[in-house]
N, C-alpha and C positions, 0 to 999 in steps of 0.2 A: 167638433175634429173633420177631420178631411174627407171627402165624400165620395160618389163611385163612378164607374168608369164603365165604357166596354166600347166605344168606338175606336174606330183605328189609330190608332198615334204614331208620331213619335216614342220610342221607350227605350231609353238609358238607362245604365245602371248607377247607381253613385251609391258614396261612403256619406251615411251621416256621421256627422264626431261634433263629440262635446267639445267646447273651448280648448281644454287642454290636454293634453293623451287621448289615452284609448277608453277610460273609463269613466262615469258620472259622477267619480266622490271628488271629484276635489273642489275648494270653494268657490273656485269658480263660474262653476256651473249655478244658474239659477235656478230656482224651483219648479219653475214653469218647463224649462225645458228638460230638468231631472225625473219631471213628470211623464213626459211628454214620449222619451225615450225607455222611457219603464212600461206604458203601456204599449211600447210594439214589440211584437213578438212574430218572428218569422210564419210565412201562411204559404197554401197549396196558390189561391187566387188573390185578388185583387182587394183591396181594404177599400172601403169607400173615401174618396175624397168631393169631385165635385162631377156635378155632373157631368163633365167632358172630362175629369183624370183620372189617372190612372196611378198604384200606388198600392207597393208590392211588400213585404220585406220576407228580404229571402233568405238570411244571416242575422245572427246575431251574435257579439267578443262574452256582452256582459249583459243580465237585465239591464242598465241604465247607463250603459256604454256602445259604442258604434255596432251601427246597424251597414247591411251590404242593402241597399235598396232599387225599385225597377221605379223610374219616375216620366212622366208626362210630362212634357213642356208647363202646361196649365197645373197639373200636383206640384211640380219644381217652386214655381212661381207660389205656392201659397204656402207652404213650408216657409220659403224666407223672410214674407207676410205674417208668417201668428210665430214663428221661432226666431228673431233673427239673430239670436247666439248659437245657433248652430251650425259650424262646418258642414258644406256640401261640398264634395270632390268628388268629382267623374272618377270614373274607376279606370288605372293605369294596367299597361301589362311588361311583365320583363320575364326575362328570357338565358338560360344557362350559360355562363360566361365562359365557355368551352371552345376556343379555335376551333369557324368551322368548315369544312373544306370547301374551294373556290366552285365556285358556281359556275359552269355555262351560261350563255346569253343567247348565242348565237351559234345554233345545230349548224355541226362542218360539213355536211352534206349541203346545204341549203346555201351555203357561203362559197364552197367551190362550186355547184351547181351555177349559180348566178354570177359566179366568175366567166366560168369556161362551159358552160351549158352543154355540163355532163352529168351521168349519174353512174354509178355502180353499186355493188352486193357491200354489206357492212364488214369492217376489218373483225374478225373473229381472235385472239389471245388467248391465253387459261396463267393462272397463278398460281403457282404453288409451292408449299412450303421449300424452303433454301436445303434445310437439311436431309430430306426423304422424300423430295418429291412427289408427294402428296399435294391432291389441292386443297386447295382452301377456298370454301363458300363465301358466300354473302361480304363480298370485301368489294367497297364500291373503287369505280376505274373511273377517273377522272383524266383525257387527253385532252389537250390544246392544242388547234394547228395555228392558234394565233392570239397567244394568251395576251396581247391587249386589250381584241375587241372581244377577249371571253370568248370565240369562238372555241368551238371542239362538241365532242360527244362524252356520255357519259353511262355508266351502267353497275348493275351488282353480279358477279359471278353466283353461278349455280352450282349446282352440288359436286360437277366436275372441273369447279377452278374457271369454268371459259364463262365470258363474253362478249357481245356482238356492241361493235361503236360504230355509225355509222358518219365514217371522217369521211366520202367525197370518193374516194381512191383508193384504189388495190393496194397502194405501199403508200404513207403516207410519212411526211417530216410533220412530228409534232416537237414547241414549243417547252412544252411539258408535261410530264404523266404522272398524275399522283396515284396511289392504290392508299385504299385507309378500308385495312381488314379490323372485324368489327371487333376481334377479343383475339389475345393469343399471339401478336404477330407485331413485328414496327411495320410502320405507313413507311410508303417506298417514295421519294422526288426522281423522275428522272427527267435530264432536257435534254433536249436536240435529239430527241431519238427516233429512228425509223419505228413508224408502226405495222404488219401486212400479215392477213392471215398464217394463223400457224408460230407467230410470237409469243414462248414462256416467259415469264418473270417471274422471277423467285426473291418473295419473301425475307426476312431474317425473324425466326422464333424469338419469342421472348424467352429470357434465361431472368431468373429472381436472383441470382446472385450477381446481375450485373449492375454496373456501378451507374446508375444514370445518373441527372445535373444533382435530383435529391439525396442520393445517398452522398455524392459530393462533397455535398455542401456542409450536409449532418449525416457524419458516420453514424453507426447504429448505436444506438442509447439503451440502456437500459429496461426491462418489460415492466418495469415497475412507475414508468417515469409518466408524470401527470396523474401522479393516484391523489384521490381527495379530491379534483377538479372534473366537474361536470359541464360538457362540450353540448352543445347542441346543433345540430345538419342542417339548417333552412333547407331542403333542395327537392328533390325527384323523391325522395324516398332511401332508404337503405333495405337494398335485398341480402337475404339470410348466406352468408360465407364463410369458411371456416377462419379466415384471419382475422373476424371483427363477432365482437359480444356487442350487443344491443339492448342497452338496459331498459328501454320501453321510447313512445315516440306519440307523432298526437298526427293524424291527418287532420289538415284545416280545412281541404276543400268541401266546399258547400255540395252536398249531396251525395257526397261519398262517406264510406264507413269508418268512423272516425279513429277506428284501433289499426286501419290498414294503411301504417305508414313504410307499408315495406319500397318496393322501384317500382313506377309507373311504367315501366320500359323501357326507358334510357336510360338505363345504368348510369347517368352523370354521379349522383349524392354515392352512391357506392364507393365507385375512383373517390372522391374528395372524399368520403370516411376512411376511407385506407389511408389514405395521405395524411389524416391526423389518427389514428389509432389501431391500426394493421398490427395485431400480436404473434403475428406467423415468422418462420425461421428459415431463412435462404439456407440452400438452393430449392426447396417445398413450399416456402411460404413467402411472404413480407413482411417487414415492418416497418409502422408509420410515426409520427414524431412522438405520440407518447401515450404508446401502449396503454398507460395505465391507466385512461382518463374514463370515468364515466358517459357513455357516447350514447344519445339519444337522437330518434331522427322525425323531423318535423318537413312532414308533405304536404308542398304547397302547391305542384306539378297533378292536375288530373292525369287518367289513366290516358295517357298517347296524346295527351297536351303537351304542344311547344311551351306556354305560355303561363305565367301566373299573375294573377291579379294582385293588387297591391291592398286589400281586402283581404283575402286570403294570409300572405305573406305576414301582414301586420297582426291576425288573428292567431301564428306561428307564434309570433312572439309573445303577443300577451300571453300562450298557454306554457312557451321556455321558459320565462321568466316566473309564472305560477308552479313550472317545477323546477327551481333551481338554479337554474342553469349559470357559470360562472361566464363562462362565452357561446357564442354564437357565430356562427359562418355563415354566410353568405354571398357566396359563390355563382352570382346573378346579377343583372342589372339589364341597363340600355334606354328605359323609356326615360320618361322627363322628371322633373323634380319632384314631389307631391305631397302634400300635407299629409296623409295617410301613415306611409311607412317613416317621415318624421316623428308624428306622435308616435309611433310602433319602440325607434330609437332613444327619443327622449325616454318612453318608459323603462326602457332595459335600463338605459343610464341613471337615472333613479331609482332602480332595482341594483345594482352594483353591477350590472349586468355589461359585456363589454359587448359592440358587436362589429366584424371585421367584414372587410367588403372585397368582393374583385371591382379593379378597375375600370375590367373590361377590353374586346381585344379587337378596336375601331382601328386599329394600326397609326396607334402615336396620335390620334385624336383626344383630347380632352377627357380627364374620368368623369367615368358615367355612372348615373345616381340608384343607387344612393350612395355609393364610394365615396361621391363629391359633400357629400354630406355632411357639417362642420362636425357631429359627433359619434360619425363612424369612424373606422382605421379601414382606410383603402393603399391595396396591395397590387404592385407591378409586378410584372412576371421577367426574372431573368433565366438567362441562360450559360450555357460551358459548351465549348465546342471540345470534341473527345469524350464526349459521355451519352451517347449515341450510334450503333453503327453505320457505317461505311453507307453511304446513299440513301438512310434516315431523310425523311419530309423535312426535320429539322433544320436541313442545312440552310432548309429556305427561311428558317426565325432569322438569319443571322444579320442584322443592320448596326451599321457605325457613320456616323458618329450619336451620340458621346462612345468613347473609347472608357473605361475603369483600368484601376489601378494594375490587373492582370490582363495580359494582352487577350485570354481566353476567354472572358467574360464578355458579354453585352446583353442588353436588354432587347427583347425579344424586340420584330417588328412589330406582331398585333400590336401588342400591347398598350393601353391607351398610360399618357404622362399626364404630370401638369401638379402647381401650386398643393392641391389638395391630398397627395400620398402622405401615408404615413411610411411604407415598408418598399422594400422590395422582398421575391420568394424564388424560388427556380419553379418554375410552371412550364417546362421546354421539355420533351419528350419523359412524360414521366410515369412512371409504372407503381400500380396501384390496381385494386381488388374492382374486382368487376363481378358483374351476376356469370353467373356457370366458372369465374376464373381470373384471368389477371386481362390487362390492359393499358397501353400507352397513349395519352391521351397530354395537349397543349392547351395551354390558355390563362388565363388572371385566376380561371376556378380551381387551376392546381396551384397556382401560388398562395393562392388566399389562404387553404388548408395548410398549408405550411405552416405558415404565419400563426396560420389559428394553434397550430401543436406546437410549434413555439413560445406563442403565451402560456399554452397548458404549462408548461414545465418550468417558464418560470415564474408561474403562479404559484404551483405547487412548491418551489422550493423557496416562497415569501412569507411565513406565517406571520407575518403582519399585517399583510394586508387582506390575506384568505382569509383572518380571523377580523376584521373591520366589521362593524354590522351592514347590511346588504344594504345600501343609501349609496345616493351618488358621493358618495367621500372616500368609497371604494373603488367605483367605476374611475373614478380621476386618478387617484391613489394609482389604479392598476396602470394606466393608460401614460402615467408618466414615466412610472417605474419601464415600459415597454420601450418608448420613445426615447430614453436614456440609455438605454441597453443598445438600441441599433447599431447597426456597425456600418459606414460609409464605406463605400464599394470603388469610390470613386466617379460615381458617374452623376455627382449633383441633385439637388434636391428633384426639379423635374421631374427627374427621370427614376428616384432611388428613393424618394423619401428621406427619411430620417439612414435609412439602411437596411442591412440585413440582421435579425435577428438573431442573437446566438445560440 
């Protein structure tokens, strides 16, 4: 078998895969390959490979299934020679498909100083609650003096709502000014505003009875909507929240507690979960698309980590299959196409489970993976004017063409588009649950769970499909029913797929 290592080598992580799927129980797997995988168990130290090699099993999906491994080039070659039937796939990383704040690339003070040979102190401004005037802490403020060049400054408000921005002048004309509160308020966008020390900006508090884009297209239903359907959220984990009931879950991150499937510090998965299954009552809570579903949390992002690797996501999908999930929500993407997630999605389809994915937020670039994979269902982000307050950041997401049949509707400027889309769903200015309260977020990350929630509602009302054996015939029947039920909004397939789910 493979021998041992200790020299300073270039070590990389890979996923060892059977010829098909994630588990080694397929007749396509040779006896030798199954035996090889079955003899590999996670270890803290490298396993002997060759005198100059390094081989360590970090994690495993099943005894004879996929393995996360560390390999030196020599060890990689040895496995390719000894087990030519195995697939060896590099580890890839994916991120949440929420729209990120625009980034400052050039510091405004340096930009101005280079042009005018001047330097002054910072500009101090304050962010407050528009109703009470109380300070808003922990809000990200991004000011651009030249938006095209991404020249500007940014900072986060302190406990008094104050932030200092190095803009290079005591009174500065900004192209765009963004304010992104952590929770409790709508994000703000101001264009062509002059900033000087002492300026105070007001944020609009979230009102839970407000008709945002989600509730415009989908008025509140019954608390029993989605009964009998199990939905898994593969994400950053779901925090405890009074509007959410979490039936269970799994933390797939290697080295972390498998039972810690709560929030990893990002809040993204909690927002996604609320869009699907929140069961609060406005104005003291919010309601999601299918409050009656059985909601499960599958955490794939490590504590404080911005990325999740393909092995961890596949491990979560595999566990969700074992747990009997009918639908899986993947509000993530951005990495290259890889065989690990393809195999996981293939396995889900074979087990009667549909995977619904965010299309990505790369400003109308092609649909990102895994949404672009043919056996997943990708969702673009839909917006509607009038579903957010005056001055909200969402005004900056309006883009036409194309124009839909209703003049106030639009496919957001940030949404990815293309032939791989299955649906569109509201994803601009969406109010949902968040650790510690409620937040407004934008992204195909928000559109994806809106579609997942409607899919759960359709499945709950389709007993013939729900009662089918859990195999590919069931998942194909559900996918077909969803695609046929979607209704065009007039944008064309490359922007809306088959349209909006009823």
